[in-house]
DSSP file (Angstrom, degrees, kcal/mol; ACC not computed):
  #  RESIDUE AA STRUCTURE BP1 BP2  ACC     N-H-->O    O-->H-N    N-H-->O    O-->H-N    TCO  KAPPA ALPHA  PHI   PSI    X-CA   Y-CA   Z-CA
    1    1 A M              0   0    0      0, 0.0     2,-0.1     0, 0.0    27,-0.0   0.000 360.0 360.0 360.0 134.7  -80.0   -5.6  -36.8
    2    2 A K        -     0   0    0      1,-0.1     2,-0.7     0, 0.0     0, 0.0  -0.449 360.0-123.9 -71.4 144.3  -76.8   -7.0  -35.1
    3    3 A K        -     0   0    0     -2,-0.1     2,-0.5     0, 0.0    21,-0.1  -0.836  29.9-148.7 -88.3 116.7  -73.6   -5.1  -35.7
    4    4 A W        -     0   0    0     -2,-0.7     2,-0.2    19,-0.2     3,-0.0  -0.744  10.3-162.0 -93.2 129.1  -71.2   -7.6  -37.1
    5    5 A T     >  -     0   0    0     -2,-0.5     4,-2.2     1,-0.1     5,-0.2  -0.619  34.4-109.1 -99.0 166.0  -67.5   -7.4  -36.4
    6    6 A E  H  > S+     0   0    0     -2,-0.2     4,-2.1     1,-0.2     5,-0.1   0.893 121.9  53.1 -60.0 -39.5  -64.7   -9.1  -38.3
    7    7 A A  H  > S+     0   0    0      2,-0.2     4,-0.8     1,-0.2    -1,-0.2   0.907 107.4  51.2 -63.3 -41.7  -64.2  -11.4  -35.4
    8    8 A D  H >4 S+     0   0    0      1,-0.2     3,-1.0     2,-0.2     4,-0.3   0.929 109.7  50.1 -58.9 -45.6  -67.9  -12.3  -35.3
    9    9 A I  H >< S+     0   0    0     -4,-2.2     3,-1.4     1,-0.3    -1,-0.2   0.881 106.5  54.2 -63.9 -39.4  -67.8  -13.1  -39.0
   10   10 A H  H 3< S+     0   0    0     -4,-2.1    -1,-0.3     1,-0.2    -2,-0.2   0.663 103.8  58.1 -70.0 -14.5  -64.7  -15.3  -38.7
   11   11 A Q  T << S+     0   0    0     -3,-1.0    -1,-0.2    -4,-0.8    -2,-0.2   0.451  81.4 116.7 -92.0  -1.9  -66.6  -17.3  -36.0
   12   12 A L  S <  S-     0   0    0     -3,-1.4     4,-0.1    -4,-0.3    -3,-0.0  -0.265  70.3-108.3 -66.3 152.0  -69.5  -18.3  -38.3
   13   13 A P        -     0   0    0      0, 0.0    43,-0.2     0, 0.0    -1,-0.1  -0.165  41.3 -91.1 -69.9 175.7  -70.1  -21.9  -39.2
   14   14 A A  S    S+     0   0    0      1,-0.1    42,-2.8    41,-0.1    43,-0.5   0.793 113.0  31.4 -62.0 -31.0  -69.3  -23.2  -42.7
   15   15 A V  E    S-A   55   0A   0     40,-0.3     2,-0.3    41,-0.1    -1,-0.1  -0.994  71.8-175.3-132.8 136.0  -72.9  -22.5  -43.9
   16   16 A I  E     -A   54   0A   0     38,-2.7    38,-3.1    -2,-0.4     2,-0.1  -0.819  30.3 -93.4-126.9 166.4  -75.2  -19.7  -42.8
   17   17 A S  E  >  -A   53   0A   0     -2,-0.3     4,-2.4    36,-0.2    36,-0.2  -0.337  32.0-116.3 -75.1 159.5  -78.7  -18.6  -43.5
   18   18 A I  H  > S+     0   0    0     34,-1.1     4,-2.5     1,-0.2     5,-0.2   0.830 117.0  57.1 -62.7 -32.1  -79.6  -16.1  -46.2
   19   19 A V  H  > S+     0   0    0     33,-0.2     4,-2.5     2,-0.2    -1,-0.2   0.923 107.9  45.4 -66.5 -45.0  -80.9  -13.8  -43.4
   20   20 A T  H  > S+     0   0    0      2,-0.2     4,-2.3     1,-0.2    -2,-0.2   0.933 114.3  48.4 -64.2 -46.1  -77.6  -13.8  -41.6
   21   21 A A  H  X S+     0   0    0     -4,-2.4     4,-1.8     1,-0.2    -2,-0.2   0.924 113.0  48.2 -60.2 -44.6  -75.7  -13.2  -44.8
   22   22 A G  H  X>S+     0   0    0     -4,-2.5     5,-3.6     1,-0.2     4,-0.7   0.909 108.9  53.5 -62.5 -42.1  -78.0  -10.4  -45.7
   23   23 A E  H ><5S+     0   0    0     -4,-2.5     3,-0.9     1,-0.2    -1,-0.2   0.908 107.8  50.3 -59.4 -43.2  -77.7   -8.9  -42.3
   24   24 A I  H 3<5S+     0   0    0     -4,-2.3    -1,-0.2     1,-0.2    -2,-0.2   0.869 113.8  45.8 -62.8 -36.4  -73.9   -8.8  -42.6
   25   25 A L  H 3<5S-     0   0    0     -4,-1.8    -1,-0.2    -5,-0.2    -2,-0.2   0.487 119.5-109.5 -85.7  -3.6  -74.2   -7.1  -45.9
   26   26 A G  T <<5S+     0   0    0     -3,-0.9     2,-0.5    -4,-0.7    -3,-0.2   0.753  75.1 134.8  81.0  24.4  -76.8   -4.6  -44.7
   27   27 A I      < -     0   0    0     -5,-3.6    -1,-0.3    -6,-0.2    -2,-0.2  -0.912  53.4-122.5-107.8 131.9  -79.6   -6.2  -46.7
   28   28 A G     >  -     0   0    0     -2,-0.5     4,-2.4    -3,-0.1     5,-0.2  -0.158  25.1-104.9 -69.6 166.9  -82.9   -6.8  -44.9
   29   29 A R  H  > S+     0   0    0      2,-0.2     4,-2.2     1,-0.2     5,-0.2   0.931 117.8  45.0 -57.8 -53.3  -84.7  -10.1  -44.6
   30   30 A T  H  > S+     0   0    0      1,-0.2     4,-2.3     2,-0.2    -1,-0.2   0.917 115.1  47.8 -62.3 -44.7  -87.4   -9.6  -47.2
   31   31 A K  H  > S+     0   0    0      2,-0.2     4,-2.9     1,-0.2     5,-0.2   0.873 108.6  55.8 -64.9 -37.1  -84.9   -8.1  -49.7
   32   32 A S  H  X S+     0   0    0     -4,-2.4     4,-2.2     2,-0.2    -1,-0.2   0.937 110.4  44.2 -60.1 -47.2  -82.5  -11.0  -49.2
   33   33 A Y  H  X S+     0   0    0     -4,-2.2     4,-2.6     2,-0.2    -2,-0.2   0.907 113.5  51.1 -64.3 -41.3  -85.2  -13.5  -50.0
   34   34 A L  H  X S+     0   0    0     -4,-2.3     4,-1.8     1,-0.2    -2,-0.2   0.933 111.3  47.0 -61.5 -46.9  -86.3  -11.5  -53.0
   35   35 A L  H  <>S+     0   0    0     -4,-2.9     5,-3.4     1,-0.2     6,-0.8   0.893 112.4  50.7 -62.6 -39.8  -82.8  -11.2  -54.4
   36   36 A A  H ><5S+     0   0    0     -4,-2.2     3,-1.1     4,-0.2    -2,-0.2   0.919 109.2  50.6 -64.1 -43.6  -82.2  -15.0  -53.8
   37   37 A Q  H 3<5S+     0   0    0     -4,-2.6    -1,-0.2     1,-0.3    -2,-0.2   0.846 113.1  46.4 -62.5 -33.5  -85.4  -15.9  -55.6
   38   38 A Q  T 3<5S-     0   0    0     -4,-1.8    -1,-0.3    -5,-0.2    -2,-0.2   0.457 114.3-117.2 -87.4  -1.9  -84.4  -13.7  -58.6
   39   39 A G  T < 5S+     0   0    0     -3,-1.1    -3,-0.2    -4,-0.4    -2,-0.1   0.775  87.1 110.8  71.2  26.4  -80.8  -15.1  -58.6
   40   40 A E      < +     0   0    0     -5,-3.4    -4,-0.2    -6,-0.2    -5,-0.1   0.278  28.3 128.8-118.5   9.3  -79.4  -11.7  -57.8
   41   41 A F        -     0   0    0     -6,-0.8     4,-0.1     1,-0.1    -9,-0.0  -0.480  66.7-124.1 -63.2 137.9  -78.2  -12.1  -54.2
   42   42 A P  S    S+     0   0    0      0, 0.0     2,-0.3     0, 0.0    -1,-0.1   0.602  90.1  51.7 -66.8  -9.7  -74.6  -10.8  -54.3
   43   43 A I  S    S-     0   0    0      1,-0.0    -2,-0.1    19,-0.0    16,-0.1  -0.890 103.7 -80.9-124.4 154.9  -73.1  -14.0  -53.0
   44   44 A E        -     0   0    0     -2,-0.3     2,-0.4    11,-0.1    14,-0.1  -0.286  48.6-166.4 -52.6 130.4  -73.5  -17.7  -54.0
   45   45 A V        -     0   0    0      9,-0.1     2,-0.3    -4,-0.1     9,-0.2  -0.977   4.6-167.3-124.7 137.4  -76.8  -19.1  -52.6
   46   46 A R  E     -B   53   0A   0      7,-3.0     7,-3.1    -2,-0.4     2,-0.6  -0.922  20.3-127.9-122.6 150.2  -77.8  -22.7  -52.4
   47   47 A R  E     +B   52   0A   0     -2,-0.3     2,-0.5     5,-0.2     5,-0.2  -0.874  28.7 177.5 -96.6 123.9  -81.1  -24.4  -51.7
   48   48 A V  E >  S-B   51   0A   0      3,-2.9     3,-1.8    -2,-0.6    -2,-0.0  -0.976  72.9 -21.7-129.1 116.0  -80.8  -27.0  -49.0
   49   49 A D  T 3  S-     0   0    0     -2,-0.5    -1,-0.1     1,-0.3     3,-0.1   0.873 128.7 -50.7  51.3  40.7  -84.0  -28.8  -47.9
   50   50 A G  T 3  S+     0   0    0      1,-0.3     2,-0.3     0, 0.0    -1,-0.3   0.522 118.6 109.1  79.4   6.0  -86.0  -25.9  -49.3
   51   51 A R  E <  S- B   0  48A   0     -3,-1.8    -3,-2.9   -34,-0.0     2,-0.5  -0.860  71.2-116.8-115.3 150.1  -84.0  -23.3  -47.5
   52   52 A Y  E     - B   0  47A   0     -2,-0.3   -34,-1.1    -5,-0.2     2,-0.3  -0.722  36.7-179.0 -84.1 129.8  -81.6  -20.7  -48.8
   53   53 A K  E     -AB  17  46A   0     -7,-3.1    -7,-3.0    -2,-0.5   -36,-0.2  -0.960  15.6-153.1-130.1 148.8  -78.0  -21.2  -47.5
   54   54 A V  E     -A   16   0A   0    -38,-3.1   -38,-2.7    -2,-0.3     2,-0.3  -0.983  21.3-125.0-123.5 124.8  -74.8  -19.3  -48.1
   55   55 A P  E >>  -A   15   0A   0      0, 0.0     4,-1.5     0, 0.0     3,-0.9  -0.531  17.2-140.3 -65.9 128.3  -71.3  -20.8  -47.8
   56   56 A T  H 3> S+     0   0    0    -42,-2.8     4,-2.9    -2,-0.3     5,-0.2   0.850 101.0  62.0 -59.7 -34.7  -69.4  -18.7  -45.3
   57   57 A V  H 3> S+     0   0    0    -43,-0.5     4,-2.1     1,-0.2    -1,-0.3   0.861 102.6  51.0 -61.4 -34.5  -66.3  -19.0  -47.5
   58   58 A A  H <> S+     0   0    0     -3,-0.9     4,-2.3     2,-0.2    -1,-0.2   0.886 110.3  49.3 -68.8 -38.8  -68.2  -17.2  -50.3
   59   59 A L  H  X S+     0   0    0     -4,-1.5     4,-2.2     2,-0.2    -2,-0.2   0.934 110.9  49.6 -63.8 -46.4  -69.1  -14.4  -47.9
   60   60 A L  H  X>S+     0   0    0     -4,-2.9     5,-3.6     1,-0.2     4,-0.6   0.907 111.8  48.4 -59.8 -42.6  -65.5  -14.1  -46.7
   61   61 A A  H ><5S+     0   0    0     -4,-2.1     3,-1.0     3,-0.2    -1,-0.2   0.917 110.0  51.7 -63.8 -43.4  -64.3  -13.9  -50.3
   62   62 A Y  H 3<5S+     0   0    0     -4,-2.3    -1,-0.2     1,-0.3    -2,-0.2   0.877 114.1  43.9 -60.4 -38.3  -66.9  -11.3  -51.2
   63   63 A L  H 3<5S-     0   0    0     -4,-2.2    -1,-0.3    -5,-0.1    -2,-0.2   0.491 114.6-116.7 -85.4  -3.5  -65.8   -9.2  -48.2
   64   64 A G  T <<5S+     0   0    0     -3,-1.0    -3,-0.2    -4,-0.6    -2,-0.1   0.826  80.0 123.7  71.3  31.8  -62.1   -9.7  -48.9
   65   65 A M      < +     0   0    0     -5,-3.6    -4,-0.2    -6,-0.2     5,-0.1  -0.287  36.1 175.9-118.8  45.3  -61.7  -11.5  -45.6
   66   66 A N    >>  -     0   0    0     -6,-0.2     3,-0.9    -5,-0.2     4,-0.7  -0.261  33.9-132.2 -54.9 134.2  -60.3  -14.9  -46.7
   67   67 A K  H >> S+     0   0    0      1,-0.3     4,-1.6     2,-0.2     3,-1.1   0.847 104.4  62.5 -58.4 -35.5  -59.5  -17.0  -43.7
   68   68 A E  H 34 S+     0   0    0      1,-0.3    -1,-0.3     2,-0.2     3,-0.1   0.866 101.7  51.7 -59.6 -35.7  -56.0  -17.8  -45.1
   69   69 A N  H <4 S+     0   0    0     -3,-0.9    -1,-0.3     1,-0.2    -2,-0.2   0.680 115.6  41.0 -74.5 -17.3  -55.1  -14.1  -45.0
   70   70 A N  H X< S+     0   0    0     -3,-1.1     3,-1.7    -4,-0.7    -2,-0.2   0.554  82.7 111.9-110.3 -10.8  -56.1  -13.8  -41.4
   71   71 A D  T 3< S+     0   0    0     -4,-1.6    -3,-0.0     1,-0.3    -4,-0.0  -0.456  93.6   5.4 -66.0 131.0  -54.8  -17.1  -39.8
   72   72 A G  T 3         0   0    0     -2,-0.2    -1,-0.3     1,-0.1    -2,-0.1   0.530 360.0 360.0  76.2   4.4  -52.0  -16.4  -37.5
   73   73 A A    <         0   0    0     -3,-1.7    -2,-0.1     0, 0.0    -1,-0.1   0.472 360.0 360.0 -87.4 360.0  -52.4  -12.6  -37.8
């Protein structure tokens, strides 16, 4: 598992995979998919072309890392 820094997280694209989001939260791949299927993943998850995707802005909000608070800091 990659060690994610705050700088790494702020460099993410607008939408990320459920695996990446889970990795950042310390949730494994299989558990991430299971939680998404059950509607219990801790962050908003959307289905796009049959794949689970997570808006990065939702991840940042969940982690208390809103981009607005860090711009220019």
